[in-house]
N, C-alpha and C positions, 0 to 999 in steps of 0.2 A: 729690429728693436726687441729686446727682451721684455716679457710681460709676466705679471704675477699669475701664478697658477690658480690662485684662489678667487681674486676679483677680476682678473683680466686686464687691469690697468697697466700701461707702459711704465717701465722704470724711469723715474725722473732723473736719475743719474747713472752714469756708466758703472757697471759692477767692478768691484776690486777682484783680486785674485782669491778672495775667500771662497770657500766651498758653499757657504750659506749667504743668502741675500735677504734683506728685509724690505718689504714693499712700503714705499712712502705713502701710499694712498689707503692701505688697510691695515698695515702693521704685521702682516703675515710673514713669518720666516720660513724660507724654503731653500732647497738645494739648487745650486746653479744648473746642475745636470737636468733636473726636472723642468726647470724653466726653458732650457734649450729644447728639450723634447716637446714641450707644449707649443713653443713657437714654431718648430718645424712642422708639427701637425697643423697648426693654424695657417701657416704659409701655404700648405697644400690646399686647404679649404678655400683660401682666398684666391689662389691661382685658378681653381676650378670655377669659382664664382665669376672671376674676370672673364674667363673663356666663354661663360654662358651669356655675357652681355656685350662683348667686344668681338668684331669680326676676326676670324682666324688669322688673316693677314696682318692685323695689328698686334696680335698676340705673339706671333713668331718673328716679327720684324719690328724695327724701331721706326715709327712714323715721325718724320722730322717736319714735314710741311705743316705749318700752323693751320692752314685752311682744312687740310685733311683731318687733323686732330679735332678741329672745331666741328666738322661734319659728323665725325664718329661720336663726339660728345652729344651733339644735338639729336641725332637720329637713332643712336644705339644706346648710349649710356643713360641720358636724361630720362627717356620714357620708361626704362627698366627700373630706375631707382626712385622715381617720383612717387609711386604708390606707397612704398615703405617709408619714404621721407615724410609724407603727409601724415602717416600713422604715428611716427615717432614725434613729430611736431605737436600732434594732438595730445599724445600722452604727456609730453613735457608741459603743455599748457595746463593740463589737468593737475599736474604736480605743482605748478606755480600758483594755482588758486588755493593751495593749502599752505599753512604756515611752514616756513623752512627752519625757523628757530624754535626749538623745543627745549624746555628745561631739562637738564641732565638727569633729573629724578623721574622724568616721565617717559612714556613710550609713544612713538608715532602710531596713529590709528589707521592711516591709509595703507592699502596694500600696494606692494611694488614687486617688480619682476627681478630676476637674477641679474646683478650688475655685471657678471662675467659675460653673459650673452650680449649685454648692451655694449661693452667694450669690444667684443668680437665684431659686432656690426659696425662699430666705428672704424675698426681696422680695415674692414672691407672697403668702406667708403674712402678712407685715406689712400687706398691703393690706386684709385683712379685719378688722383690729383694731377699726374703728368699730362693727362689728356685735356685739362682745363687750361688753355693757353690764351684764349681771347678774354678780354676784360669782362664781357657779359657772362661767359662760362665761369670765370674765376669768382665773380660775385655770387653766382648761384651756388657754386661749390663751397664757398666759405660759409654761406648760410646753412647748407646741408651739414657740413662737417661740424660746425659749432653747435648746431642743434643736437646732433648725435652725441657730441662730446659733453655738452651741458647735461643732457638726459642721463648719460652714463655716470657722470660724477655725482649728480644729485641722488640717483638711485643708490650709488655706493655709499653716499653719506647717510642715507636713511637706514641702510643695512648696518652701518656702524652704530647708529643711535640705538637700533633694536638690540644689538649685541653688547651694549654698554661699553664700547671700545674707548680707548684714549681719545680725548677730544682733539688732540693735535693732528691725528690722521683725518678726522672729519674736516677740520679747518683747511687742511691741504687740498681737499677736493674742491671746496668752495673757492679757494684762492686760485686754483687752476681754471675754474669756470670764469671767474672775474677777469683773469689775464687773457683768456681766449676772446672774451666778449669785447675787449678793448679794440679788436680789429674791425668791429662792426659798429660804426657810428650810430646807426638807427636803433641799436640795442642799448643806448646810453642809460635809459631808465632801469632796464633789467640788470645791467652791469652795476649800477649804483646799489640796487637791492642786494646783489651778491656780495658787494663789498661791506654793506651793512650787516649782512648775515655773518660774514667772516669776523667782524668786530664783536658781534653778539656772542659768538662761540668763544672768542678769545676772553671776553668778560667772564663767561661761565667757567672757562678753564682756569683763569686766574683765581676766581672765587674758590674753586675746589682745592686749589693749591694753597690758599690762605693769603694770597697777595691782594688785599682788599683795595689798596690804592690803585693798582693797575686795573683791577676789575671794575672799579668805579669809573675810571677814565674811559675804558673801552666801552662800557655800557652807555655812557653819555654820547660818545662818538657814534655808536650804532644807532641810538635813538634819533640823533640828528640826521643821519643819512636816510633812515627809513621814513622819517617824517617828510623829507624832501621827495622820496619815492611816492608816498601816498598823495602828495599834492600834484606831482608831475604825471603820475599814472592815470589819474582821473581825466586828464585832458585829451587822451587818445583812446579810441575804442579798442585798439590792439593791446593796450596795457591796463585798461580799466579793470579787467578781471582780477588783477593782482591786488587791488585796493583793500578788499576785506581781509585778505590774508596778511597783508603788510600791517594793517591796523592791529591785527591780533599779535603779530610779532612785536610791535611797539608795546602793547599791553603786557606781554610776557616778559619783555625786558624791564618794564617798570616793576614787575613782580620780583625779578632778580635784583633790582636796585634795593627793594625792601629787605631782601635776604642779606645783601651786602651790608646794609646799615645795621641789621641785627648782629651780624658777625663783628662789626665795628664796636657795638656796645659790649660784646663779650670780651673783645680785646682790651677795651678801656677798663674793664673790670678785672683785668689780669688773667683772663682765661684765653685758651686757644680758640680762634674763630672757627676752626675746622671741627670742633667738638659737636657742632649742631648737625653735621652731615648725616650721621646715622638717623637722627630724628627726621630730617628732611626726606630721606629715602623712605622711611615708614609712613610719614604723613602724606607725602604726595602719591604714594602707592594707593592709599585709601581714597584720597581726593580724586585721583584719576579714574579709579574703578567706579566711583559714584558719578563722576562727570559723564563718563561714557554711557552709563545706564540712563541718565537723565537727558542725554543728548545735548548737554550744555557746551558752550564755547570755552576754549582755553583761556578766554579773557577773565574767567573767574579767578585765575591764579593771582591776578593783580590785587584783587580785594582781599583774598584769603591770606596772601603773603604779608599784607599790611597788618592784619590782625596777629599773625605769628610774631612779627617784629614788635608790636605793642606789648605782647605777653613777655617776650624776652627782655624788653626794656624795663617792664614793671618788676621782673624778678631780679634785675641787676641794679635796682635803684636809679635807673636812668629815665624812668617814665612812670605813668600811672594808668590804671584801668578802672572802670566803673564797677563797683562791687556792691551787692546787696548785703544787708546785715546777716550775720550767722556765724557758725563755727564749723570747723571741719578741716581736714588736711588735703582736701581736693576741691577744685573749683570747676564748675561746668558753665559753658557759655549759653546765654539766653538772649533771644531777640525780644525787645519790647515792641509790640505791634499795636497800633491804634486801630480799633474796629469801629466802623460807623455802620449802624444797621437801622432799618425801619421795621415796625411791626404794627399790626392792626389789633386794637383792643375795643372791648365793648360789643354790644349787640343792638340791632335795630337803630333807634334814634340816637343811641349813645355810642355808636360805632365811630371810631376816629383812628387816625394814624399818629404814630409817635416816632421820633428819631432820637437815637441814643449813640453817644460815643463812649466806648469802653476800651480798656487796655487788656492785652493778652500777652502771655509769655510763651515763646516758642523755643524749644531746645535747638540750639545751633549745631547739634550733633546729628540732627535728622538727615537721612532716614535711619541712622543707627540709634533708634529710640523706639520703644514699644508704645510709649505715651509721650508724644512730642509737644503737647500743649497743656497749659493749665486751664482746666475746664472752668469757665466763668459764668456759665448759664445755669439758671435754676429758677423755679417759680417762687417769687418773693411776695406776690400779692394774693390776697384771699379771693375766693370765688366771687363774692359780691362785687369786689373792686374790679375784677376782670369783666363781669357782666355789665357793670356801670361805666366801664371805660376809664377807670381811675388808675390803671397801671401806668407807671412811669418808665419802667425798664423790665427787661427779661433777664438781665445779668446782675451779678452780685456786687460788682464794684470792688471785688477782692484784689485783683491785680492792680487796678488804678491806685489803690491805697499804698501797696508795698513799693511800687516803682518810685514813689516820692522819697523813699528812704535810702536811696543809693548814695554812695560817696566815691570820689576818685582817690585812689591810694596805690602805693606800690604793693608788691606781694612778697611775703617771707620766702626766702630761698628754699626752705624745706617743703613749702606748700606746692603741690603739683597742680598744673592748670591744663585742662584739655582745650586746645585751640578750636575755633569754629570750623565746621565742614560745610556750613550752609551760608550762602551769601544773603545780602539784604533782600534782593529781589526774590530769591527762592523762598525766603521765610514768609514773604507775603503770600506766595502760592500755598504754603502749608496752612497758614491762617485762613485763607480763602476756602480751602477744602474743609477745614474744621467748621467754618461758618455754614457751609452748604450741608454738611452732615447734621449739624445742630438744627437747621431749618427743617430737614426731613424728620428728625426726631420729634420736633414740636408741631408736626403736621402742617408745615408750610406757613406757620404764623409769621416768620421773618420774611418780609417782602423784598428787601434789598439789603445788601451788605457789601462793604468794601474794606480792604485791609491795607494799611500803610505802615511799614516798618520804620521805627524812630531811631533806635540806637541799640548797641550791643552792651550787655552787662554780664557779670559773672556772679554766680551764687556759690557760697561755700556749702559743701555737703559732707555728710558722713557716709561711709560705705557700709552697707548692711547686706552681707552675703554677696550676691551677684547684682545688687542694685544700689541706689543712692537714696539718701533722705535729706531734704533741706527743711530745716525747722520753720523758716519763714513762709514756706509754701503751704503749710498746714495740710488740709485735706486735698489740695489741688497739686499733687506731686507730679514731677516729671519722672518717667520711668525709662531707665536705660537698659534694663535686662532685656535680652540675653547678650547685649553688646558691650557690657562694661569692660570685660577683659580686653577686647579689641581696642576700645577707646583708651584704656590705660597704657597701651603700647605706644600711643602717640601723645601722651601727656608730657608736658615740659616740666 
């Protein structure tokens, strides 16, 4: 069997008389003569490997007796391959605990080995198949072979993702895994997951090509399959480890659904849905870098993609976003966060505790912001009021006032909008850090604080040099310098 000189995968079809052959599993184009040279070299390595585990008499002669073959398989072959098989099975299990579906704009974060070495190991294992003639031996061999095959194709797929290869080759690898797993009834849940992943990448592939209808149907089918996997996998200890990764795959697919819907809004507006692809490449590159630094799950894509869709809809008169009053040809996203804090006021007999609820605005571009929050704390009571315990608040109420003035509206097509990089949950952590820093600045006067994000709004700003200015924010400005140029590259 001819094999690809790049990835090591076998040719799925017999080669024609052409001098050049294209690998169906990685897309690499190579000379037929190079493939034959590689296979001849590999054949020699396999022969030497077989000689190292099979008795010489079995190597030089054809063992016909099934009992003899069974004995050789049990006492010579199985003990020699068991250790490596356990190792490969463990590596595969580790791979399956990670999401197998990744948005085409993102990169896999887990490390993987060379797929060529994996396929060469698979070829060695396949060479001993004639010795498995008893049902028990065949069952064990099928488990071993499909484990090696699954691992090789999954590793090859991730190599393709890393190199931004055509998704059709990646799909081919997962299709092969699903087809092989059909032979193992006890791998039904894993097989269903592979089929779900195949549909997921088909959805992504159709989206990149601009066929939104096909992409939508494939995404729906993939989510349905993966939801079944999540339910079934939790019933067995052998497959339960896949549940978190499968849930993440479903979440990432829902992110893709939002992007597909955004493309549909563009199409309805008479524009090509593929025109957002360069933006998505830039946007998710930034999101992915920040996600990895924060150690966040890929599930944040689902939320952020929804916001991207909303902005695209608002700019194409197909939807509305919530906007603060103001003027400017650029809008930046802000989280409205509710702060609840307690503080001590007064001295001696007048000492008492107070609880206050305040609003805070957090830049949804954080950490790409030098000042990510609107500072709302300041001394508003006089010294005598502080001593007598007549303070009612430590904050100004500034943000609480302006957030009541938002309105939902569409966005002029010439106005640029920076989509959020910060999720709702992450904005609460930014607000919590601000509250802790304020408490230290006030000498620990704030005794308790909690942050709860309410909703996302956008504020029109003017660009001033390498920063922005929002008139409505007054003296409590958000500062984007020195990140404004970077943020403008992902503005819609």
